[in-house]
N, CA, C and O atoms as a Tinker XYZ file with bonds, in Angstrom:
   416  protein
     1  N     17.970000  -36.585000    8.378000    73     2
     2  CA    19.417000  -36.513000    8.253000    64     1     3
     3  C     20.179000  -35.951000    9.464000    63     2     4     5
     4  O     19.908000  -34.763000    9.643000    81     3
     5  N     21.039000  -36.452000   10.331000    73     3     6
     6  CA    21.285000  -36.128000   11.505000    64     5     7
     7  C     22.675000  -35.310000   10.957000    63     6     8     9
     8  O     23.568000  -35.942000   10.392000    81     7
     9  N     22.765000  -33.913000   11.169000    73     7    10
    10  CA    23.836000  -33.036000   10.749000    64     9    11
    11  C     24.435000  -32.548000   11.962000    63    10    12    13
    12  O     23.676000  -32.070000   12.805000    81    11
    13  N     25.813000  -32.594000   12.217000    73    11    14
    14  CA    26.614000  -32.123000   13.359000    64    13    15
    15  C     26.467000  -30.555000   12.985000    63    14    16    17
    16  O     26.891000  -30.112000   11.918000    81    15
    17  N     25.893000  -29.841000   13.860000    73    15    18
    18  CA    26.065000  -28.209000   13.401000    64    17    19
    19  C     27.396000  -27.567000   13.863000    63    18    20    21
    20  O     27.742000  -26.459000   13.453000    81    19
    21  N     28.113000  -28.283000   14.711000    73    19    22
    22  CA    29.088000  -27.479000   15.301000    64    21    23
    23  C     30.281000  -27.468000   14.205000    63    22    24    25
    24  O     30.092000  -28.178000   13.217000    81    23
    25  N     31.530000  -26.711000   14.280000    73    23    26
    26  CA    32.296000  -26.505000   13.402000    64    25    27
    27  C     33.213000  -27.628000   13.505000    63    26    28    29
    28  O     33.753000  -27.941000   14.567000    81    27
    29  N     33.368000  -28.156000   12.544000    73    27    30
    30  CA    34.309000  -29.593000   12.044000    64    29    31
    31  C     35.430000  -29.112000   11.135000    63    30    32    33
    32  O     35.312000  -28.357000   10.170000    81    31
    33  N     36.648000  -29.733000   11.654000    73    31    34
    34  CA    37.678000  -29.697000   10.457000    64    33    35
    35  C     37.455000  -30.462000    9.653000    63    34    36    37
    36  O     37.073000  -31.582000    9.993000    81    35
    37  N     37.602000  -30.151000    8.396000    73    35    38
    38  CA    37.367000  -31.133000    6.934000    64    37    39
    39  C     38.612000  -31.639000    6.265000    63    38    40    41
    40  O     39.559000  -30.886000    6.038000    81    39
    41  N     38.614000  -32.997000    5.926000    73    39    42
    42  CA    39.767000  -33.252000    5.295000    64    41    43
    43  C     39.542000  -32.755000    3.513000    63    42    44    45
    44  O     38.713000  -33.271000    2.763000    81    43
    45  N     40.329000  -31.852000    3.205000    73    43    46
    46  CA    40.043000  -31.321000    1.806000    64    45    47
    47  C     40.464000  -32.426000    0.568000    63    46    48    49
    48  O     40.160000  -32.300000   -0.618000    81    47
    49  N     41.179000  -33.446000    1.124000    73    47    50
    50  CA    41.403000  -34.383000    0.165000    64    49    51
    51  C     40.403000  -35.065000   -0.098000    63    50    52    53
    52  O     40.298000  -35.319000   -1.298000    81    51
    53  N     39.278000  -35.641000    0.833000    73    51    54
    54  CA    38.181000  -36.195000    0.711000    64    53    55
    55  C     37.241000  -35.194000   -0.123000    63    54    56    57
    56  O     36.556000  -35.675000   -1.026000    81    55
    57  N     37.194000  -34.010000    0.109000    73    55    58
    58  CA    36.307000  -33.224000   -0.667000    64    57    59
    59  C     36.684000  -33.246000   -2.061000    63    58    60    61
    60  O     35.853000  -33.402000   -2.956000    81    59
    61  N     38.026000  -33.081000   -2.279000    73    59    62
    62  CA    38.374000  -32.964000   -3.766000    64    61    63
    63  C     38.239000  -34.461000   -4.499000    63    62    64    65
    64  O     37.752000  -34.572000   -5.624000    81    63
    65  N     38.641000  -35.394000   -3.863000    73    63    66
    66  CA    38.375000  -36.623000   -4.647000    64    65    67
    67  C     37.136000  -37.002000   -5.187000    63    66    68    69
    68  O     37.099000  -37.902000   -6.026000    81    67
    69  N     35.973000  -36.350000   -4.760000    73    67    70
    70  CA    34.493000  -36.622000   -5.283000    64    69    71
    71  C     34.522000  -36.168000   -6.763000    63    70    72    73
    72  O     33.959000  -36.782000   -7.669000    81    71
    73  N     35.329000  -34.882000   -6.932000    73    71    74
    74  CA    35.164000  -34.400000   -8.311000    64    73    75
    75  C     36.491000  -34.596000   -8.983000    63    74    76    77
    76  O     36.392000  -34.790000  -10.195000    81    75
    77  N     37.549000  -34.594000   -8.558000    73    75    78
    78  CA    38.828000  -34.509000   -8.914000    64    77    79
    79  C     39.232000  -33.229000   -8.740000    63    78    80    81
    80  O     40.434000  -33.054000   -8.940000    81    79
    81  N     38.587000  -32.268000   -8.425000    73    79    82
    82  CA    39.322000  -30.954000   -8.072000    64    81    83
    83  C     38.420000  -30.376000   -6.804000    63    82    84    85
    84  O     37.193000  -30.384000   -6.705000    81    83
    85  N     39.489000  -29.829000   -5.786000    73    83    86
    86  CA    38.865000  -29.067000   -4.728000    64    85    87
    87  C     37.868000  -27.965000   -5.013000    63    86    88    89
    88  O     36.733000  -27.830000   -4.554000    81    87
    89  N     38.565000  -27.169000   -5.909000    73    87    90
    90  CA    37.527000  -26.014000   -6.374000    64    89    91
    91  C     36.204000  -26.230000   -6.959000    63    90    92    93
    92  O     35.167000  -25.573000   -6.875000    81    91
    93  N     36.490000  -27.296000   -7.562000    73    91    94
    94  CA    35.125000  -28.091000   -8.459000    64    93    95
    95  C     34.203000  -28.357000   -7.439000    63    94    96    97
    96  O     33.055000  -27.914000   -7.422000    81    95
    97  N     34.794000  -29.206000   -6.438000    73    95    98
    98  CA    33.869000  -29.609000   -5.268000    64    97    99
    99  C     33.124000  -28.641000   -4.747000    63    98   100   101
   100  O     31.926000  -28.734000   -4.482000    81    99
   101  N     33.967000  -27.494000   -4.559000    73    99   102
   102  CA    33.342000  -26.291000   -3.501000    64   101   103
   103  C     32.359000  -25.822000   -4.139000    63   102   104   105
   104  O     31.327000  -25.558000   -3.521000    81   103
   105  N     32.472000  -25.559000   -5.858000    73   103   106
   106  CA    31.389000  -25.044000   -6.553000    64   105   107
   107  C     30.148000  -25.867000   -6.589000    63   106   108   109
   108  O     29.053000  -25.314000   -6.692000    81   107
   109  N     30.264000  -27.172000   -6.508000    73   107   110
   110  CA    29.143000  -27.805000   -6.479000    64   109   111
   111  C     28.302000  -27.753000   -5.298000    63   110   112   113
   112  O     27.076000  -27.641000   -5.322000    81   111
   113  N     29.234000  -27.866000   -3.970000    73   111   114
   114  CA    28.685000  -27.787000   -2.817000    64   113   115
   115  C     28.129000  -26.519000   -2.865000    63   114   116   117
   116  O     27.139000  -26.513000   -2.134000    81   115
   117  N     28.313000  -25.424000   -3.399000    73   115   118
   118  CA    27.726000  -23.928000   -3.140000    64   117   119
   119  C     26.499000  -23.767000   -3.989000    63   118   120   121
   120  O     25.617000  -22.979000   -3.646000    81   119
   121  N     26.414000  -24.438000   -5.017000    73   119   122
   122  CA    25.278000  -24.596000   -5.984000    64   121   123
   123  C     24.159000  -25.497000   -5.247000    63   122   124   125
   124  O     22.966000  -25.233000   -5.395000    81   123
   125  N     24.552000  -26.461000   -4.529000    73   123   126
   126  CA    23.564000  -26.981000   -3.810000    64   125   127
   127  C     23.262000  -26.608000   -2.637000    63   126   128   129
   128  O     22.212000  -27.070000   -2.191000    81   127
   129  N     23.781000  -25.996000   -2.067000    73   127   130
   130  CA    23.385000  -24.950000   -0.697000    64   129   131
   131  C     22.595000  -23.466000   -1.215000    63   130   132   133
   132  O     21.927000  -22.669000   -0.556000    81   131
   133  N     22.903000  -23.468000   -2.393000    73   131   134
   134  CA    21.864000  -22.286000   -3.026000    64   133   135
   135  C     20.532000  -22.886000   -3.324000    63   134   136   137
   136  O     19.481000  -22.324000   -3.013000    81   135
   137  N     20.595000  -24.091000   -3.960000    73   135   138
   138  CA    19.243000  -24.937000   -3.956000    64   137   139
   139  C     18.449000  -24.971000   -2.652000    63   138   140   141
   140  O     17.268000  -24.657000   -2.506000    81   139
   141  N     19.269000  -25.387000   -1.777000    73   139   142
   142  CA    18.664000  -25.893000   -0.291000    64   141   143
   143  C     18.094000  -24.780000    0.183000    63   142   144   145
   144  O     16.877000  -24.767000    0.369000    81   143
   145  N     18.834000  -23.731000    0.439000    73   143   146
   146  CA    18.384000  -22.213000    0.774000    64   145   147
   147  C     17.254000  -21.494000    0.181000    63   146   148   149
   148  O     16.450000  -20.843000    0.848000    81   147
   149  N     17.213000  -21.642000   -1.214000    73   147   150
   150  CA    16.030000  -21.347000   -1.955000    64   149   151
   151  C     14.809000  -22.040000   -1.458000    63   150   152   153
   152  O     13.834000  -21.366000   -1.124000    81   151
   153  N     14.793000  -23.476000   -1.377000    73   151   154
   154  CA    13.726000  -24.186000   -0.879000    64   153   155
   155  C     13.409000  -24.025000    0.589000    63   154   156   157
   156  O     12.235000  -24.180000    0.927000    81   155
   157  N     14.182000  -23.778000    1.364000    73   155   158
   158  CA    14.044000  -23.245000    2.607000    64   157   159
   159  C     13.317000  -22.075000    2.837000    63   158   160   161
   160  O     12.464000  -22.032000    3.723000    81   159
   161  N     13.589000  -21.078000    2.087000    73   159   162
   162  CA    13.301000  -19.489000    2.188000    64   161   163
   163  C     11.894000  -19.786000    1.716000    63   162   164   165
   164  O     11.003000  -19.467000    2.504000    81   163
   165  N     11.482000  -20.428000    0.388000    73   163   166
   166  CA    10.285000  -20.690000    0.068000    64   165   167
   167  C      9.289000  -21.428000    1.083000    63   166   168   169
   168  O      8.159000  -21.046000    1.385000    81   167
   169  N      9.857000  -22.402000    1.473000    73   167   170
   170  CA     8.897000  -23.001000    2.289000    64   169   171
   171  C      8.607000  -22.380000    3.712000    63   170   172   173
   172  O      7.533000  -22.592000    4.275000    81   171
   173  N      9.655000  -21.564000    4.305000    73   171   174
   174  CA     9.174000  -20.457000    5.185000    64   173   175
   175  C      8.261000  -19.510000    5.102000    63   174   176   177
   176  O      7.500000  -19.144000    5.997000    81   175
   177  N      8.365000  -18.993000    3.684000    73   175   178
   178  CA     7.538000  -17.743000    3.265000    64   177   179
   179  C      6.241000  -18.368000    3.013000    63   178   180   181
   180  O      5.290000  -17.596000    3.132000    81   179
   181  N      5.948000  -19.648000    2.674000    73   179   182
   182  CA     4.535000  -20.361000    2.655000    64   181   183
   183  C      3.969000  -20.415000    4.017000    63   182   184   185
   184  O      2.829000  -19.996000    4.214000    81   183
   185  N      4.684000  -20.900000    4.965000    73   183   186
   186  CA     4.089000  -20.966000    6.253000    64   185   187
   187  C      3.837000  -19.543000    6.834000    63   186   188   189
   188  O      2.713000  -19.233000    7.230000    81   187
   189  N      4.753000  -18.790000    6.876000    73   187   190
   190  CA     4.441000  -17.565000    7.287000    64   189   191
   191  C      3.281000  -16.679000    6.635000    63   190   192   193
   192  O      2.519000  -15.913000    7.226000    81   191
   193  N      3.343000  -17.015000    5.073000    73   191   194
   194  CA     2.032000  -16.402000    4.506000    64   193   195
   195  C      0.502000  -16.538000    5.062000    63   194   196   197
   196  O     -0.296000  -15.601000    5.026000    81   195
   197  N      0.235000  -17.693000    5.525000    73   195   198
   198  CA    -0.752000  -18.053000    6.344000    64   197   199
   199  C     -1.286000  -17.251000    7.515000    63   198   200   201
   200  O     -2.426000  -17.263000    7.977000    81   199
   201  N     -0.005000  -16.406000    7.981000    73   199   202
   202  CA    -0.436000  -15.634000    9.147000    64   201   203
   203  C     -0.526000  -14.059000    8.574000    63   202   204   205
   204  O     -0.548000  -13.052000    9.281000    81   203
   205  N     -0.573000  -14.109000    7.070000    73   203   206
   206  CA    -0.324000  -12.656000    6.823000    64   205   207
   207  C     -1.846000  -12.205000    6.797000    63   206   208   209
   208  O     -2.735000  -12.974000    6.430000    81   207
   209  N     -2.079000  -10.910000    7.212000    73   207   210
   210  CA    -3.383000  -10.210000    7.296000    64   209   211
   211  C     -3.270000   -8.848000    6.810000    63   210   212   213
   212  O     -2.188000   -8.260000    6.828000    81   211
   213  N     -4.418000   -8.280000    6.342000    73   211   214
   214  CA    -4.574000   -7.132000    5.551000    64   213   215
   215  C     -4.755000   -6.270000    6.696000    63   214   216   217
   216  O     -4.511000   -5.092000    6.432000    81   215
   217  N     -5.049000   -6.456000    7.684000    73   215   218
   218  CA    -5.122000   -5.585000    8.655000    64   217   219
   219  C     -3.956000   -5.453000    9.910000    63   218   220   221
   220  O     -3.834000   -6.343000   10.753000    81   219
   221  N     -3.183000   -4.303000    9.907000    73   219   222
   222  CA    -2.248000   -4.505000   10.674000    64   221   223
   223  C     -2.409000   -3.915000   12.108000    63   222   224   225
   224  O     -2.140000   -2.762000   12.446000    81   223
   225  N     -3.028000   -5.192000   13.098000    73   223   226
   226  CA    -3.191000   -4.868000   14.420000    64   225   227
   227  C     -2.073000   -5.245000   15.179000    63   226   228   229
   228  O     -1.540000   -6.352000   15.110000    81   227
   229  N     -1.642000   -4.116000   16.064000    73   227   230
   230  CA    -0.543000   -4.147000   16.776000    64   229   231
   231  C     -0.763000   -5.338000   17.907000    63   230   232   233
   232  O      0.207000   -5.982000   18.306000    81   231
   233  N     -1.700000   -5.513000   18.249000    73   231   234
   234  CA    -1.867000   -6.582000   19.186000    64   233   235
   235  C     -1.910000   -8.192000   18.532000    63   234   236   237
   236  O     -1.751000   -9.202000   19.218000    81   235
   237  N     -2.112000   -8.181000   17.345000    73   235   238
   238  CA    -1.871000   -9.377000   16.617000    64   237   239
   239  C     -0.655000   -9.688000   16.345000    63   238   240   241
   240  O     -0.328000  -10.875000   16.343000    81   239
   241  N      0.361000   -8.569000   16.028000    73   239   242
   242  CA     1.543000   -8.746000   15.811000    64   241   243
   243  C      2.238000   -9.279000   17.050000    63   242   244   245
   244  O      3.153000  -10.055000   16.774000    81   243
   245  N      2.043000   -9.063000   18.338000    73   243   246
   246  CA     2.703000   -9.340000   19.327000    64   245   247
   247  C      2.272000  -10.858000   19.906000    63   246   248   249
   248  O      3.105000  -11.597000   20.430000    81   247
   249  N      0.985000  -11.194000   19.756000    73   247   250
   250  CA     0.530000  -11.988000   20.252000    64   249   251
   251  C      0.519000  -13.524000   19.298000    63   250   252   253
   252  O     -0.063000  -14.545000   19.665000    81   251
   253  N      1.125000  -13.411000   18.313000    73   251   254
   254  CA     1.015000  -14.469000   17.396000    64   253   255
   255  C      2.321000  -15.421000   17.607000    63   254   256   257
   256  O      3.265000  -15.355000   16.819000    81   255
   257  N      2.315000  -16.318000   18.731000    73   255   258
   258  CA     3.391000  -17.096000   19.064000    64   257   259
   259  C      3.723000  -18.458000   17.909000    63   258   260   261
   260  O      4.797000  -19.057000   17.870000    81   259
   261  N      2.696000  -18.707000   17.148000    73   259   262
   262  CA     2.885000  -19.750000   16.254000    64   261   263
   263  C      3.834000  -19.444000   15.209000    63   262   264   265
   264  O      4.638000  -20.244000   14.730000    81   263
   265  N      3.653000  -17.951000   14.814000    73   263   266
   266  CA     4.495000  -17.650000   13.610000    64   265   267
   267  C      5.831000  -17.374000   14.434000    63   266   268   269
   268  O      6.762000  -17.798000   13.750000    81   267
   269  N      6.281000  -16.851000   15.593000    73   267   270
   270  CA     7.275000  -16.837000   16.316000    64   269   271
   271  C      8.133000  -18.219000   16.304000    63   270   272   273
   272  O      9.307000  -18.347000   15.959000    81   271
   273  N      7.233000  -19.224000   16.773000    73   271   274
   274  CA     7.866000  -20.449000   16.873000    64   273   275
   275  C      8.423000  -21.187000   15.365000    63   274   276   277
   276  O      9.447000  -21.855000   15.221000    81   275
   277  N      7.618000  -20.904000   14.547000    73   275   278
   278  CA     7.931000  -21.348000   13.066000    64   277   279
   279  C      9.305000  -20.623000   12.781000    63   278   280   281
   280  O     10.241000  -21.313000   12.377000    81   279
   281  N      9.461000  -19.384000   12.955000    73   279   282
   282  CA    10.715000  -18.547000   12.578000    64   281   283
   283  C     11.598000  -19.211000   13.223000    63   282   284   285
   284  O     12.405000  -19.823000   12.524000    81   283
   285  N     11.732000  -19.309000   14.651000    73   283   286
   286  CA    12.814000  -20.153000   15.668000    64   285   287
   287  C     13.335000  -21.438000   15.013000    63   286   288   289
   288  O     14.510000  -21.739000   14.801000    81   287
   289  N     12.135000  -22.189000   14.715000    73   287   290
   290  CA    12.508000  -23.661000   14.062000    64   289   291
   291  C     13.365000  -23.310000   12.839000    63   290   292   293
   292  O     14.395000  -23.968000   12.694000    81   291
   293  N     13.100000  -22.441000   12.020000    73   291   294
   294  CA    14.146000  -22.276000   10.756000    64   293   295
   295  C     15.443000  -21.761000   11.167000    63   294   296   297
   296  O     16.499000  -22.144000   10.663000    81   295
   297  N     15.348000  -20.837000   12.144000    73   295   298
   298  CA    16.725000  -20.421000   12.831000    64   297   299
   299  C     17.757000  -21.300000   13.408000    63   298   300   301
   300  O     18.980000  -21.156000   13.382000    81   299
   301  N     16.882000  -22.456000   14.053000    73   299   302
   302  CA    17.633000  -23.565000   14.654000    64   301   303
   303  C     18.271000  -24.652000   13.468000    63   302   304   305
   304  O     19.208000  -25.408000   13.727000    81   303
   305  N     17.791000  -24.609000   12.519000    73   303   306
   306  CA    18.126000  -25.537000   11.275000    64   305   307
   307  C     19.417000  -25.360000   10.989000    63   306   308   309
   308  O     19.869000  -24.216000   11.040000    81   307
   309  N     20.318000  -26.540000   10.605000    73   307   310
   310  CA    21.350000  -26.418000   10.054000    64   309   311
   311  C     21.578000  -25.459000    8.840000    63   310   312   313
   312  O     20.637000  -25.262000    8.072000    81   311
   313  N     22.665000  -24.914000    8.655000    73   311   314
   314  CA    22.810000  -24.042000    7.335000    64   313   315
   315  C     22.772000  -24.719000    6.620000    63   314   316   317
   316  O     22.901000  -25.917000    6.873000    81   315
   317  N     22.543000  -24.173000    5.194000    73   315   318
   318  CA    22.395000  -24.633000    4.212000    64   317   319
   319  C     23.652000  -25.297000    3.292000    63   318   320   321
   320  O     23.508000  -26.235000    2.508000    81   319
   321  N     24.801000  -24.653000    3.547000    73   319   322
   322  CA    26.088000  -24.837000    3.441000    64   321   323
   323  C     26.591000  -26.348000    4.037000    63   322   324   325
   324  O     27.227000  -27.179000    3.389000    81   323
   325  N     26.199000  -26.460000    5.248000    73   323   326
   326  CA    26.401000  -27.514000    6.245000    64   325   327
   327  C     25.513000  -28.852000    5.597000    63   326   328   329
   328  O     26.047000  -29.962000    5.592000    81   327
   329  N     24.402000  -28.697000    5.164000    73   327   330
   330  CA    23.650000  -29.657000    4.718000    64   329   331
   331  C     24.033000  -30.095000    3.283000    63   330   332   333
   332  O     23.948000  -31.256000    2.884000    81   331
   333  N     24.488000  -28.983000    2.511000    73   331   334
   334  CA    25.208000  -29.381000    1.116000    64   333   335
   335  C     26.601000  -30.304000    1.372000    63   334   336   337
   336  O     26.891000  -31.340000    0.774000    81   335
   337  N     27.149000  -29.833000    2.118000    73   335   338
   338  CA    28.292000  -30.439000    2.182000    64   337   339
   339  C     28.285000  -31.773000    2.730000    63   338   340   341
   340  O     29.072000  -32.632000    2.333000    81   339
   341  N     27.230000  -32.023000    3.833000    73   339   342
   342  CA    27.013000  -33.485000    4.261000    64   341   343
   343  C     26.695000  -34.274000    3.237000    63   342   344   345
   344  O     27.317000  -35.306000    2.982000    81   343
   345  N     25.490000  -33.757000    2.430000    73   343   346
   346  CA    24.981000  -34.431000    1.194000    64   345   347
   347  C     26.406000  -34.786000    0.188000    63   346   348   349
   348  O     26.491000  -35.979000   -0.104000    81   347
   349  N     27.222000  -34.125000   -0.216000    73   347   350
   350  CA    27.874000  -34.038000   -0.985000    64   349   351
   351  C     29.019000  -35.145000   -0.503000    63   350   352   353
   352  O     29.479000  -35.910000   -1.352000    81   351
   353  N     29.442000  -35.210000    0.793000    73   351   354
   354  CA    30.277000  -36.183000    1.344000    64   353   355
   355  C     29.614000  -37.504000    1.349000    63   354   356   357
   356  O     30.273000  -38.542000    1.410000    81   355
   357  N     28.022000  -37.483000    1.271000    73   355   358
   358  CA    27.679000  -39.021000    1.551000    64   357   359
   359  C     27.228000  -39.241000    0.148000    63   358   360   361
   360  O     26.134000  -39.793000    0.029000    81   359
   361  N     27.801000  -38.945000   -0.821000    73   359   362
   362  CA    27.418000  -39.104000   -2.296000    64   361   363
   363  C     25.875000  -38.991000   -2.763000    63   362   364   365
   364  O     25.409000  -39.591000   -3.732000    81   363
   365  N     25.177000  -38.136000   -1.924000    73   363   366
   366  CA    23.846000  -37.594000   -2.005000    64   365   367
   367  C     23.420000  -36.719000   -3.532000    63   366   368   369
   368  O     22.328000  -36.700000   -4.100000    81   367
   369  N     24.566000  -36.112000   -3.881000    73   367   370
   370  CA    24.549000  -34.974000   -4.646000    64   369   371
   371  C     24.954000  -35.523000   -6.221000    63   370   372   373
   372  O     26.096000  -35.972000   -6.315000    81   371
   373  N     24.294000  -35.527000   -7.200000    73   371   374
   374  CA    24.477000  -35.784000   -8.555000    64   373   375
   375  C     24.780000  -34.682000   -9.174000    63   374   376   377
   376  O     24.045000  -33.696000   -9.112000    81   375
   377  N     25.951000  -34.702000   -9.880000    73   375   378
   378  CA    26.599000  -33.496000  -10.736000    64   377   379
   379  C     27.083000  -34.251000  -11.814000    63   378   380   381
   380  O     27.273000  -35.461000  -11.691000    81   379
   381  N     27.330000  -33.568000  -12.999000    73   379   382
   382  CA    27.975000  -33.888000  -14.048000    64   381   383
   383  C     28.365000  -32.575000  -14.867000    63   382   384   385
   384  O     27.728000  -31.534000  -14.705000    81   383
   385  N     29.467000  -32.669000  -15.776000    73   383   386
   386  CA    29.759000  -31.543000  -16.700000    64   385   387
   387  C     28.809000  -31.361000  -17.804000    63   386   388   389
   388  O     28.527000  -32.274000  -18.580000    81   387
   389  N     28.273000  -30.071000  -17.878000    73   387   390
   390  CA    27.391000  -29.802000  -19.022000    64   389   391
   391  C     27.833000  -30.136000  -20.432000    63   390   392   393
   392  O     27.013000  -30.499000  -21.274000    81   391
   393  N     29.237000  -30.005000  -20.717000    73   391   394
   394  CA    29.892000  -30.348000  -22.022000    64   393   395
   395  C     30.027000  -31.721000  -22.358000    63   394   396   397
   396  O     30.197000  -32.085000  -23.521000    81   395
   397  N     29.956000  -32.530000  -21.356000    73   395   398
   398  CA    29.926000  -34.082000  -21.597000    64   397   399
   399  C     28.731000  -34.500000  -22.125000    63   398   400   401
   400  O     27.715000  -33.919000  -21.743000    81   399
   401  N     28.635000  -35.464000  -22.994000    73   399   402
   402  CA    27.708000  -35.824000  -23.550000    64   401   403
   403  C     27.060000  -37.160000  -22.457000    63   402   404   405
   404  O     27.821000  -37.860000  -21.789000    81   403
   405  N     25.938000  -37.282000  -22.451000    73   403   406
   406  CA    25.128000  -38.379000  -21.591000    64   405   407
   407  C     25.250000  -39.784000  -22.219000    63   406   408   409
   408  O     24.431000  -39.984000  -23.116000    81   407
   409  N     25.988000  -40.675000  -21.978000    73   407   410
   410  CA    26.004000  -41.759000  -22.872000    64   409   411
   411  C     24.853000  -42.954000  -22.076000    63   410   412   413
   412  O     24.937000  -43.294000  -20.896000    81   411
   413  N     23.927000  -43.391000  -22.954000    73   411   414
   414  CA    22.835000  -44.127000  -22.563000    64   413   415
   415  C     23.154000  -45.520000  -23.004000    63   414   416
   416  O     22.355000  -46.432000  -22.793000    81   415
């Protein structure tokens, strides 16, 4: 997914029309951003755990370029809120009201 990392002015009416309420749309986007953030954090921790060692050798800490590159890659990624907003506007986020019955 190509996401524009720069600051963009958004049409609040387009955001609001997806759920019928601007605040509800923002809540949905924030919940999705939390999911994305959690997934990214877990993925990063899994990758960095490969480098974990029981011996704290100072030379290894400074020479581990792969670990630094992995961290930099995640720092350059779009923020979870940006990803969540793009997904929401592209109708890639499914949401429903928990009190509504799902009709089949």
